[in-house]
N, C-alpha and C positions, 0 to 999 in steps of 0.2 A: 504494500500500500504506500504510494508516494505521498508527499506532504499535502498536495492539493486534495487528493482523495481522502486523506485523514481529516483534513479541515472540513470537507463536505460532510463526512460522517459525524463529526462533532456538531456541526450546525444542524443536521437532520435530527440529532438526538437532543436538541434544545440546549446545546452549549454554544451560545452565540459568539461570533467574532465580529462585533459591530463596526469596527473601524476598517478592517482590511479584507474580511471575508476569506474565501478560498484562493489566496494569492500565491500559494506555493512557497511562501517564506515562513520558515519555522521560527517566528519571533515570540516576543513576550506574551502577546495576546493568545497565541496558540498554546503556549506552555501553560498559561493559566487555565484555559479551557480543558486541557488534557488533565491537569491536576484535579480539577473539579470532577471530571469523569472518573478518574482513578479512585478518588475519595468516595464517590457515590456508589461504586460497585465493589469496594473493599480491596482494591489493589494497592500495592505500595505506591505512595505518592512521589513519583520520581520526575514527572513531566517528560519522560523519555518514551518514545514509541517502540517499546520492547515487544517481544513476541506475545506476552500475556496481555498487554494493553491492546494490541491489534486484534487478538482473538476476542477480547472482551467487546471491542467496538463492533466486530462482525456479528457476534452473538446478539448484541443489543439491537443492531440494525435488522437482523433476521426476525427477531421478535416483533419489532415495530412494523415490519413490512408484510404482515399477514394480509392476504387479499380481503377487501371489503366483501362481506356477504350481502350483496345487493339482490333484492327480490325485483327482478326486472319488470314484472307485471305491475307491481306497485309503483315502481319508478316512472314508467310510462303513463300509468293512470294519473299520477300526480301532475305530470307535464300536460296532460290533456284536460285536467280538471278546471282550468281557468286560474289556478293558484300560481301558475307561471306565465304571466302575460306576454313573455317574449315569444310564445308559440300560440297564443290564443287558446282555443279549445279543441284543436285537432292537430294531428301529425300525419303527414303523408308517408307512404311506404319508403320513399327515398330518404326522408328525414330520419325515419326509424333505422334504416340501414346505416346511415352516417353515424348516428349516435351509438348504435350497436358496435360499429367499428372502433369508436373511441373507447367504449367499455371493454371490448376485447383487448385492445392494445394496452390499456391500463393494467389489465391482469398480467400482461407479459412484461411491460417496461415501467410500470408505475411503482410507487413506494408504499402502497397499501393505505394511504391517508385520504380521508374524505376531502380535505382541503385541496390536495393536489388534483384529485379527480374533478372536483367542482371547478377549479381554476382552469384546468385543461378544457373542459366543456365550455366554460365561459369564453375562453380565448377563441375556440373554434366558432362560437356563436358570433363573435365580433369579426373574425378574420374572413370567414366564408359566408356569413349571413345565416338566415334562418334555415337554409337548405341543409346545413351541417355536413356537407360532403366536400372533399378536397376540390379545388378549382385551379384552372389555369389563370395566369395573369390577365387582368381585364375581364375575368369571368367569361372567357371565350370558350366556345364549345369544341373547337378542333385545334389541332396543332397549327394548321395553316392560318386560321383566324388569329391565333395568338402571336404567331410570327409576324403577321402583317401589323398587328396592334403595336407590338414593341418596336418594330422598325419605324412605324409612323410616329410614335409618341416618345420613344426613349432611345433613339439611335445614339445619343451622346453618352448613354450609360455604359456602353461597351459590351453589353450582352445581347444585343439585338441581331447579331450576325451568327451564322453557323460557325462552330469551332470544334476542334478535336477530331479524332479519327472517325467518328460516327456521323458527322454532319448535322448534329442536333443544335438547336438554339436553346441555351440554358436560361430561359426566362423563368419567372416564378411559377412554381407548381406546389400544390399541397394544401395543408391547413395553415401552418405558419410557413409562408412560401419560401422555397429554396431557390436561390439564383446563383449564377456563375458556375462555370465548369468545375473549378477547384472544389467547390462545396459538394457538388454531385459526386466527384471523385472521392472525396473524403468519406462520404456516406456509402460508397461502394456500388452505385448504380448509374454511373455516367453513360453506360451503354444503353440504358433503358430509362430515361428520365421520366417517362409517363408512369413509372411505378409509383411516383409520389402522388398519383391520383387514386391509388387504391386506399379505401378508407382506413383499414387497420394499419397498413404500412405508414401512411401519412401521419396517423395518430401516434404511432411508435416514435417517429422522428420528433414530433412535437413534445412528447413527454420526456424524451432524452434531453432535449434542449432546455426544457423548463427545469429539469432536475439538476443538471450539471452546470448550468449557467454559461453555456458556450456562446450564447448571443449577448451576454451581459457586459462584457468588457472587464468586469471585476471578478468573474468566475463565481458569482453568487447565485446559487440556484433558488428554487421557490421556497424551500424550507427556511431560508434565511429571512424571508419576508412574511411567510405564513407559518410560523412555528407551531408545532403540535400543541404545546402547552402555553402558548402566549398569544398576545393580541395580533390581529392581522394588520399588516401595512399594505393595504391594497393599492395605494398610489404607486409605491416603489416596486411592488410585485410585478407591475407591467414592464419593468426594466429587464425582466427575463426574456422579453421579446423585442420591445421597441421603445426605449425611453419611457415616457409616461403618457404617450398619446392615448386618448380614449379611455383612460383608466377608470373614470367614473362610470361609464357605460358598462365596462367589463365587470366592475364591482357589483353593479346591479344584477347582471347575469349570474355572477358567482353566488350571490345570496339566494337567488332562485334555485340554482342547482344544488346548493347546500340543503335547502329545504326539501328538495326532491330526494336527495340521498338519505336525509334523515327519515323521510316517510318510508323509504324502501329498506331501511336497515333496522327499524324499530321492531 
């Protein structure tokens, strides 16, 4: 476990690093958090990432990351009840498929926390609209339409032209849209960028980014802003995707999804 991973584990377990987050630097803030963890679980308080401490962190994370036992019938019934105005009183089959993809992805790549699932669903509701399915940039239906759209509107951004050995244009695709060839290569599907349009796969990418802070700049994932045992910082939670734009709208969606999850887990 490298330093950044260790820091993310401490943050996820509610040992915050408020000044620097998961910056990969084993400084005083990280040592203090590690001492607090060691003290809490009965380990020698050394502030060193020894084998026993790493094993303790992994065990604590495993206990925390038990899947949410969501009754999906109750979950969708709540969303259709009018208690979640973001969807009115009905859901189309397409909306259900999109939400199911997010629920399935969370079971694979999530952290087992209701806050993370709710925020992922809220992020999707903002990024792709009420349809809840991955989209191409500009909400275009086909690759040809999306290529024409980015060439017409965003030629100066540098990703409007075909690049790489496969002749694809790496415009935004997905839920939290992935752009640029290098990012598709890093995620391992540059040869088939439309894979980001598959609901479960797109949601897995979203949750990975929300959790490890890869889009944040500070490496601070969602647990830093929405700690399990602490108050939610919904404004800055948006930094896990895109600064703080639209944070209040997403916060409203988040609260509605938290209520739906509560209705489906009680």
